[in-house]
N, C-alpha and C positions, 0 to 999 in steps of 0.2 A: 346360767345357761339360758339359752334363747329359747322362744317357743316353739320353734320349729323342732329342735332337739329334744323336747320334752313330750313333743305329741309323737315323736318317733319311739322314744321311750316306753310311753304309755302302750302305744299300739305294738308293739314287739311283745311287751309282759303280758297284755291281754291275749294274744296268739297264743304265747309261751303256756299260760295259764291254763287255756283251752284243750290244748294237747296233752298235758299234764294229767288234769281232769279227766279228761277221755281216756289214759291210759290208764289212770287207776280205777275208774269205772269198769273197764275191760279186763283187770286183773280180779279185781273183788268179781263178776261173774262169774270168771273163771273158776274161783273156791267154792263160790256159792252154787253156780248153775242153775240160775235163773231162766238164762237163755242158753241156746246149743253157744260154745263157743264160736263156734263155725260161722254163726250168723250175726256176731257181735265182735268183728275183728277190732286189733288195736291199731295204732299209730305204726308200731312197729311191723306189725303182720302188713299194714300199707305199704311201708317201706319196703320191703321183701317182695311183695308182688308187684309193685312197681320197677323193681332193681330186675326181677326177674322178666318182666314185658319188653323193657330195655335193651335187655340183651340180646332177646330175642328178636327184637326191632320190630317188635307189632305196638307197640307203645307209639313210637314215632312216625309209625305210617299212619296211623289213627289221628295223630295231630294234624299231621299234614293234610290229611283228607278233609278233617273238618275245618281247619284254619282255609284251607283253597274253598271251600263252599262258603262260611263266613264272611271273607273279606269279597268275593266275588259279588253276591247278593248283597252285602252294606254297601259296596261301591256304587251298584246300581242305584239301589234306593236312595243315597245320599244323594247322588248326580242327581237325581230327578228333583228330590223334596226341598233340597237347599235353592237352586233358582227359582221353581216354581212357587216355594214360599216368600223369599222375597219379593218376587212381582205379585202374588196376590195379597198381601200385606202393605204393599203400597198404591198398587193400581185396585181402586174400589172397584170397576165395572169389572177388573176381571174376577176379582172377589166372588162377585154376584154369581157367576158362571161357575168358578172352581169350589165353591163353599158346600155347595148342595152333595155335589157327587162325592166330594170327600167325607161327609157328614152322614152319607148313605153307607160306605164302606167301612168308615173307623169302627164300628161298632161289632163288625161281622169278626170273632175269632179266625188269626189266619189258619188252625189246625183244621177249623171247619172246611176249608176251601183246598185241603191235601188231598182228598178223594179227585177231586175236581184237576186239579193241575196236575195230578197221574195219568188220568183219562184223558186229558188233554196233550200233554207234554211227555207222556212216559213215566217209567220208574228211574230213569237217569237222572243227571248231574243238571238237567236244566229246570224240572222241576221243583228240585230243592233249592235251587238258587234263586230261582223268582218268588220261590214262595217268602224265603229270607228278604227278599228285595221289597215283596209288597210288606211286609211285617214292621219293615225298619222305616218306610216312607211315613208312617203317621206321626210318631212321636217327633221325627224330624223337622218334617213338614209345621206340626202344629207350633213347635219353639221357633223356628225360624219365622213365622207369620206373627206370632206374638213379639219376637224380638223387632221386627221393625216398626210394628205398630205402637211400640214404647218409644221411639225415637224420641231424642230430648227437644223440647221444642226452642229452646235456647239454640241448638246446634242448628236447628232449620233456619231460624230467624239470621244467624250471622251468615249460612250460606246464601239466603237472598238478598242480606243485604250485600255480599261482595257480589253479585250479580251472577248467580249460576243458575243455571235453566234447569229443567227436571230430569233430565238424565244425569246431569250432574250431582243431582240432589239425592238422586236414587243410588248412583255407585259410589259416590264419596260419604254421604251420611246417613241414607237409610240401611246400606250392606254393614257398613261397618257398626250401626247402632244394633243390628240382627247377628252380629257375632257371639256375644255371650248366649243368645237361646240356640244358635247352631252348635255351639259347643255341648251342651246339656240337651239340645235333641240327640245328638251323636252317641253319647254317653248311654242314653235311655233306650236308644235303637240299637244298638251292639249290644246291651244288655237283652234286648227282647228277639234280636236277632239270634243269641245263642239256643235261648229257649224253644225257638221253632225252630232250628236245625237239629237239635239232640232228639226232639220230639219225630222230627221227619224220619231221620237216621233209624230211631226203633222200628219204624213202620217200613221203611223204602230205603234200604242202603245195605252195600256188603261190606263197608268199610265206615271209619270215624269212632269218635269217641261214643256217641250214640248206640250207634250197633256195637261196639262193644261190650258196653254196659247191656243191653239184652243178651247179648250171647253170654256174657257171664252170669246172668240171671239163669238163665237155661239148665246151667251147669253146677246152680248154687255155690260159685266161686264169689261169695259176698265181700272178700278183699279186694278184687280185681274190681266190682262193682264201685266200691268206694274210690278206687285209684282213679278212674275215669269222671267221676263225680268232683273227687278232686282237683284233678288236671284242667276239669271246663271252669271251676273256682280262680285257680292260679291263672290263668288264661284272661278270662274275664278282667280280674283285679289288676293284671297288667297293663291291658289296653285302659282302664280305665286311668292309672296313673298315667299314659302316656297322653291321654286326651288333656287331663288334669295339667300336666307340665305344659302340653301346647296352649291352655288356656291361660297360662300364667306370662308366656312368651309374648301371644298376641296382644293381650289386654294388659299389659304392663303399663301403658297409657293410663288407665283407668285409676289405679295405686296413685301415680304421679298427681293426676286430676284432683283425687281427694286431699292428697296431702297439701296441695296449693290451697284449696278452698278452707283446711283445717288452720 
């Protein structure tokens, strides 16, 4: 059996055991009544609630609304962070200008700026999308910058020996060296973007998964709160898998080089 299949079996078994333990704990709580069963729903209760919301169309509308916000904000943040990170990591003079500004705003929690974004941009979609863009910018920018700085000196010397100028080195060597860092930054940025999105929807939205969780809390629909949280987890997990697959496809040459060196 290959290592890939063993990994899949172990991960599937882990998730299955977690769900079974959760179901057993919920059934035990129903018998012992340590908590009100409404406050500790079982996986079966979650599936029923998810099915009811899906049939009514509520779940799909919320998923579409949240994904539209996260993808727009994520795209804006990434489109700014990746080229700026590549340029900052490669051109030292630009780093002297950009780095102080980034380090000034990086410690600021994005949610601390949510009231300002609402005051400046209103309670509509623009404030939430730009807040997500602000949040995802920093992990993508920093990982991209570090990826450029970790450029292999051997690759640099090879490019120079072939007569490459500075721009050619930047586009053909530095940018490709940054690719692993860019992928890591995208994965971290998407996870952080979802965190900010849900928090923003809890406060200033009339649709989306965060809004649905807040509305369910108001009516003590705990099973539906769990559904919203589970859907967020599944979406984040799925996007992470897509980025990992993209990393494998784009960086297949790295494994080839390692095999040649071995």
